C-alpha positions in Angstrom: -2.3 -0.7 -0.1 -3.4 0.1 -1.6 3.2 -1.3 0.8 4.1 3.9 2.1 0.8 4.9 1.1 4.0 7.5 0.6 5.8 4.2 1.0 3.0 2.2 -0.1 2.9 5.3 -2.2 6.5 5.3 -2.4 5.9 1.7 -3.1 2.6 -0.2 -2.8 -0.3 2.0 -3.7 -2.2 -1.0 -2.5 -6.0 0.0 -1.7 -8.0 -0.9 -5.5 -11.6 -2.1 -5.1 -14.2 -3.4 -7.1 -17.5 -4.3 -5.9 -20.1 -6.5 -7.8 -23.8 -5.9 -8.4 -25.3 -8.2 -6.0 -23.0 -6.8 -3.2 -24.0 -3.6 -4.0 -27.8 -4.1 -3.3 -26.7 -5.3 0.1 -25.3 -1.7 0.9 -28.1 1.1 1.9 -27.2 4.4 -0.7 -25.8 6.6 1.4 -26.4 10.3 1.9 -24.9 13.3 -0.2 -23.6 14.3 3.3 -22.3 11.3 4.3 -20.7 10.8 1.0 -18.9 14.1 1.5 -17.9 13.8 5.3 -16.5 10.3 3.9 -14.9 11.5 1.2 -12.7 14.0 3.1 -11.7 11.5 5.6 -10.7 9.4 2.9 -8.7 12.4 1.2 -7.0 12.5 4.4 -6.2 9.1 4.6 -5.0 9.0 0.8 -2.5 11.9 1.8 -1.1 10.5 4.9 2.2 9.2 3.7 2.2 11.4 0.6 4.4 14.4 -0.2 6.1 15.7 -3.2 8.6 13.3 -2.6 10.1 11.2 0.2 13.0 9.1 1.9 12.4 5.8 3.8 14.2 3.2 5.3 12.1 0.2 6.5 12.1 -3.5 7.3 9.8 -6.3 5.8 9.2 -9.4 7.5 7.9 -12.4 5.4 6.3 -15.8 6.9 5.0 -18.2 4.7 4.4 -22.1 4.8 7.8 -22.7 3.7 10.0 -19.8 4.3 10.7 -16.9 6.4 12.9 -13.9 5.1 13.5 -10.4 6.8 15.0 -7.4 4.9 16.1 -3.9 5.8 15.5 -1.8 2.4 15.8 2.1 1.6 13.2 3.7 -0.9 12.9 7.0 -2.5 10.0 8.5 -4.3 9.2 11.5 -6.3 5.5 12.6 -7.5 3.1 9.8 -8.4 5.2 8.0 -11.1 9.1 7.8 -9.7 10.0 4.9 -6.8 12.9 3.4 -6.2 13.7 0.2 -3.7 16.9 -1.0 -2.7 17.8 -4.3 -0.5 20.6 -3.2 2.4 20.1 -6.5 4.4 20.8 -9.4 4.2 24.0 -8.7 2.8 24.2 -11.6 0.3 20.7 -9.5 -1.0 22.2 -6.0 -1.1 21.8 -4.0 -4.0 18.8 -6.3 -5.5 16.3 -3.0 -6.2 13.3 -2.1 -7.9 12.9 0.7 -10.0 9.0 2.1 -10.8 8.9 4.8 -13.7 5.8 5.6 -15.2 3.8 2.3 -15.8 7.0 0.7 -15.8 8.7 -1.8 -13.3 12.1 -2.9 -13.3 14.3 -5.3 -11.3 17.8 -5.1 -10.8 19.8 -8.4 -9.8 23.4 -7.5 -8.4 24.3 -11.2 -8.5 24.0 -11.6 -12.1 24.3 -8.0 -13.1 20.8 -7.8 -14.8 18.2 -5.1 -15.3 14.5 -7.0 -16.1 11.6 -4.9 -17.5 8.5 -6.5 -15.9 6.1 -7.9 -18.5 2.3 -7.7 -18.1 2.5 -11.0 -17.2 4.7 -11.1 -14.8 2.9 -8.1 -12.7 1.0 -10.5 -10.4 4.0 -12.1 -9.1 5.1 -12.1 -5.7 7.5 -8.5 -4.8 10.4 -9.6 -2.8 8.8 -12.8 -1.8 6.3 -10.8 0.0 2.3 -11.0 -0.2 2.0 -8.1 -2.5 2.5 -8.3 -5.8 4.4 -6.2 -8.7 1.2 -4.5 -9.6 1.1 -3.5 -6.2 4.1 -1.4 -6.8 2.6 0.6 -10.0 -0.9 0.8 -9.0 -1.7 4.9 -8.4 -5.2 4.5 -7.0 -6.7 7.0 -4.9 -9.8 5.8 -2.6 -11.1 9.2 -2.8 -11.3 9.6 -6.4 -12.4 5.8 -7.2 -14.9 4.9 -4.6 -17.8 6.1 -3.2 -17.7 5.4 0.2 -20.6 4.3 2.9 -20.4 4.6 6.3 -21.4 1.2 7.7 -20.6 1.6 11.6 -19.8 4.6 13.7 -19.1 4.4 17.3 -17.2 2.2 19.9 -16.2 -1.6 19.1 -13.7 -3.3 21.3 -12.9 -0.1 23.7 -12.3 2.2 20.3 -14.3 5.2 19.0 -14.3 3.9 15.0 -15.7 4.8 11.7 -16.1 1.8 9.5 -16.6 2.4 5.9 -17.6 0.3 3.1 -15.7 1.4 -0.5 -18.0 0.9 -3.5 -16.1 1.8 -7.0 -17.5 4.2 -9.6 -18.5 2.3 -12.7 -15.4 4.1 -14.8 -12.8 3.0 -12.2 -10.3 0.6 -13.0 -10.0 -1.4 -10.2 -9.3 -5.2 -9.3 -10.8 -6.3 -6.0 -14.3 -6.8 -5.2 -15.1 -4.6 -1.8 -12.8 -3.1 0.6 -13.9 -2.6 4.3 -12.0 0.4 5.9 -12.3 1.1 9.8 -10.6 4.4 11.3 -10.1 5.9 14.8 -12.7 8.4 15.0 -10.5 11.1 16.3 -7.5 10.8 14.5 -8.7 9.6 11.4 -5.7 7.3 11.3 -6.3 3.5 9.8 -6.8 0.7 11.8 -7.7 -2.4 9.4 -8.4 -2.6 5.6 -10.3 -5.9 4.6 -10.2 -7.0 1.0 -12.6 -8.8 -0.9 -12.4 -10.7 -4.2 -14.9 -10.2 -7.3 -17.5 -12.9 -5.6 -17.4 -11.0 -2.3 -15.1 -13.5 -0.8 -12.5 -12.1 1.9 -9.0 -12.7 0.7 -6.7 -10.2 2.8 -6.3 -8.0 5.7 -4.0 -5.1 6.2 -3.4 -4.2 9.6 -1.8 -0.8 11.0 -0.1 -0.3 14.4 2.8 1.4 16.4 1.3 4.9 15.7 4.3 7.6 16.0 5.1 10.9 14.6 7.7 10.5 11.8 8.0 13.7 9.6 6.0 15.8 11.6 2.9 13.6 11.2 1.4 10.5 13.4 1.7 7.6 11.4 1.0 3.9 12.0 5.1 2.7 11.7 4.1 -1.1 11.3 1.5 -2.5 8.6 0.9 -6.5 8.5 -0.8 -7.9 5.5 -2.6 -11.4 6.1 -3.9 -13.8 3.6 -7.4 -14.9 4.6 -7.0 -18.2 3.3 -3.3 -18.7 5.3 -3.8 -17.3 8.5 -0.3 -18.3 9.6 1.3 -16.4 6.7 1.9 -12.6 6.7 3.9 -9.7 5.4 5.1 -6.9 7.8 6.3 -3.6 7.1 8.1 -1.5 9.7 9.3 2.1 9.3 12.4 2.8 10.9 12.8 6.4 9.0 10.5 8.8 7.1 11.3 11.8 5.4 8.5 13.5 3.6 9.2 16.8 0.8 13.0 15.9 0.4 15.3 17.2 -2.4 15.4 14.8 -4.9 16.8 14.8 -8.4 15.4 12.8 -11.6 18.1 10.9 -12.4 17.7 8.9 -9.0 15.1 7.2 -10.7 17.2 5.8 -14.0 18.3 2.5 -14.7 21.9 3.8 -13.9 21.0 4.7 -10.2 18.9 1.4 -10.7 22.2 -0.3 -10.5 24.1 1.6 -8.3 25.2 0.6 -5.1 25.4 3.0 -2.3 
């Protein structure tokens, strides 16, 4: 989430899942035909925000028990291992930036003109004060490759024709969650909601999708909101303002020098 899968591919790539044996036992093994159909749907969702490269402007709104903050950001990505995100507003934080290069993540703080390479112990810390972690930015998981999906519901729910999946990780998948339940519209296959569980099968957070519109020639949800289950009054919301896929970007953009350069 898996924040697209091109920006959360550009920035967050959130959706990673591990499911314990006692949860596996509760789900009936799907047929080969059902699995292949589900994989095709997951492939379309994995690629929803993906291009060879991307450029985006988006807003991020964060609400916690102790503070609220809103930021406007600019982001670029190339392939799976290069991304750059810079704060545009508020002005006091303008130029604060994150750079992903391979498995490495760097942060730049313009007030002190300091660049920090994040260590493994810092990866589970909050990214930009949000409900996303630094590890979310470097995660390169693909649902189609890492999980065996099982259709758990198909039909009308809350007035919408939907398909619901339980995603079960493959034994060799390097994943961190306990389970994920994914719901999509049956016709468009656009995501509606993802529910994340920890290794004990306890729900930990939800990601909802809304405001579907055409961007860069594709219909996409322009709004994504993550809510921690144990703090239902808190959330982080991403709102796309601009998204362009397959843009011409130089590799030099994704460098330490570029990280520090103000636009």
